[in-house]
N, C-alpha and C positions, 0 to 999 in steps of 0.2 A: 851739362855734361859732367862735370865735377862731382855734381850732388847724385847723379845716376851712378857714378862710378863708386861713390862711397856707400850707397844704398846696397850696391851689389856685393861689395866687399864685406859690408855687415851681415848679409844675408848669407854668404858664402861661410863667414866664421861661425855664426849661430848653427848652421848645418853640419859642419865640421866638428863642432863641439857635441852636438845631438850624437852623431854618429860614433864618436870617440866614448862616449858614455854607454852607448847602447853596445857596442863592440866589447868593452869591458866587462860588462854585467853577462853578455851572451857566452863569453869564453869559460865561467865557472857553470853555466847551466848543464854544458855538454861533458863535465868531468863525470867519471863514475865514482860510486860513492867511496870505494875503496882508495882511488887516487886522491880524492879530495881529504880522506881521513889523514893519508899520509901526510899531505902539505900542511894541513892543521896540527898534527903532532910535531913536525919540525919547527913549527911557528911557536909552539908550547916550548920547545927546547927541553932542559931537564926537569921543568916543572917547579924548581925552586920550592917556596911555600905553598900550602895549601891555598891561601887566600889569592895568591897570584893566579894559580891554575883556575880558581873558581872565576876571578874577574875576565880573565882571558876568555874562558869558555862562555861567560855571559855575553862580552863583547861581540864574540864570533858569531854566537846565536842571534845577534840581531842583524846580521848582513843580510840573511835572506832565509826564507823557510827550508831551502835545501841546506844551507850551513847547518842552521839549527839542527834539522833531522840527522846529520851526520854528528854533531857535536855531542847531542844526547845520547847517541849510540856509542860513542867512544869511552870506555872504561878509564882511558888514562886521565880525563879530564875530572872524573868524579871519584876516582878511587881514594884521593888524598884529602877530600874534604871531611 
Protein backbone atom coordinates (compact mmCIF):
# COMPACT_ATOMS: atom_id res chain seq x y z
CA UNK A 1 0.00 0.00 0.00
CA UNK A 2 2.82 2.40 0.92
CA UNK A 3 4.55 1.68 -2.39
CA UNK A 4 1.33 2.47 -4.30
CA UNK A 5 0.92 5.77 -2.43
CA UNK A 6 4.51 6.70 -3.21
CA UNK A 7 4.01 5.82 -6.86
CA UNK A 8 0.83 7.90 -7.08
CA UNK A 9 2.53 10.78 -5.31
CA UNK A 10 5.44 10.69 -7.77
CA UNK A 11 3.11 10.56 -10.75
CA UNK A 12 1.12 13.48 -9.37
CA UNK A 13 4.29 15.54 -8.85
CA UNK A 14 5.47 14.84 -12.41
CA UNK A 15 2.12 15.85 -13.88
CA UNK A 16 2.09 19.05 -11.84
CA UNK A 17 5.60 19.91 -13.08
CA UNK A 18 4.58 19.28 -16.70
CA UNK A 19 1.46 21.40 -16.30
CA UNK A 20 3.42 24.25 -14.70
CA UNK A 21 5.98 24.28 -17.50
CA UNK A 22 3.27 24.25 -20.17
CA UNK A 23 1.31 26.98 -18.42
CA UNK A 24 4.39 29.19 -18.28
CA UNK A 25 5.12 28.67 -21.97
CA UNK A 26 1.58 29.26 -23.15
CA UNK A 27 1.11 32.55 -21.31
CA UNK A 28 3.65 34.25 -23.61
CA UNK A 29 2.21 32.79 -26.80
CA UNK A 30 -1.04 34.67 -26.30
CA UNK A 31 0.61 38.06 -25.89
CA UNK A 32 0.35 40.45 -28.80
CA UNK A 33 3.68 41.49 -30.26
CA UNK A 34 3.26 45.08 -29.06
CA UNK A 35 2.67 44.01 -25.45
CA UNK A 36 5.61 41.61 -25.51
CA UNK A 37 7.77 44.37 -27.01
CA UNK A 38 6.89 46.67 -24.11
CA UNK A 39 7.76 43.97 -21.59
CA UNK A 40 11.07 43.24 -23.31
CA UNK A 41 11.91 46.93 -23.47
CA UNK A 42 11.33 47.17 -19.72
CA UNK A 43 13.63 44.18 -19.25
CA UNK A 44 16.33 46.05 -21.16
CA UNK A 45 16.04 49.08 -18.90
CA UNK A 46 18.07 52.10 -19.99
CA UNK A 47 20.15 49.89 -22.26
CA UNK A 48 23.48 50.83 -20.71
CA UNK A 49 26.36 49.77 -22.91
CA UNK A 50 25.79 48.65 -26.50
CA UNK A 51 27.25 45.23 -25.72
CA UNK A 52 24.75 44.82 -22.89
CA UNK A 53 21.84 45.54 -25.24
CA UNK A 54 23.23 43.11 -27.80
CA UNK A 55 23.72 40.38 -25.20
CA UNK A 56 20.19 40.81 -23.81
CA UNK A 57 18.74 40.82 -27.35
CA UNK A 58 20.58 37.61 -28.20
CA UNK A 59 19.49 35.90 -24.99
CA UNK A 60 15.87 36.95 -25.39
CA UNK A 61 15.94 35.80 -28.99
CA UNK A 62 16.77 32.29 -27.79
CA UNK A 63 13.61 31.98 -25.70
CA UNK A 64 11.29 31.19 -28.61
CA UNK A 65 10.52 32.05 -32.22
CA UNK A 66 7.94 34.54 -31.04
CA UNK A 67 10.46 36.33 -28.79
CA UNK A 68 13.08 36.31 -31.58
CA UNK A 69 10.62 37.86 -34.07
CA UNK A 70 9.68 40.60 -31.61
CA UNK A 71 13.28 41.33 -30.55
CA UNK A 72 14.44 41.59 -34.17
CA UNK A 73 11.65 44.05 -34.89
CA UNK A 74 12.61 46.33 -31.97
CA UNK A 75 15.04 49.14 -32.89
CA UNK A 76 15.80 49.79 -29.20
CA UNK A 77 17.87 46.60 -29.10
CA UNK A 78 19.80 47.27 -32.30
CA UNK A 79 20.16 51.05 -32.47
CA UNK A 80 23.17 51.11 -30.10
CA UNK A 81 25.20 48.38 -31.76
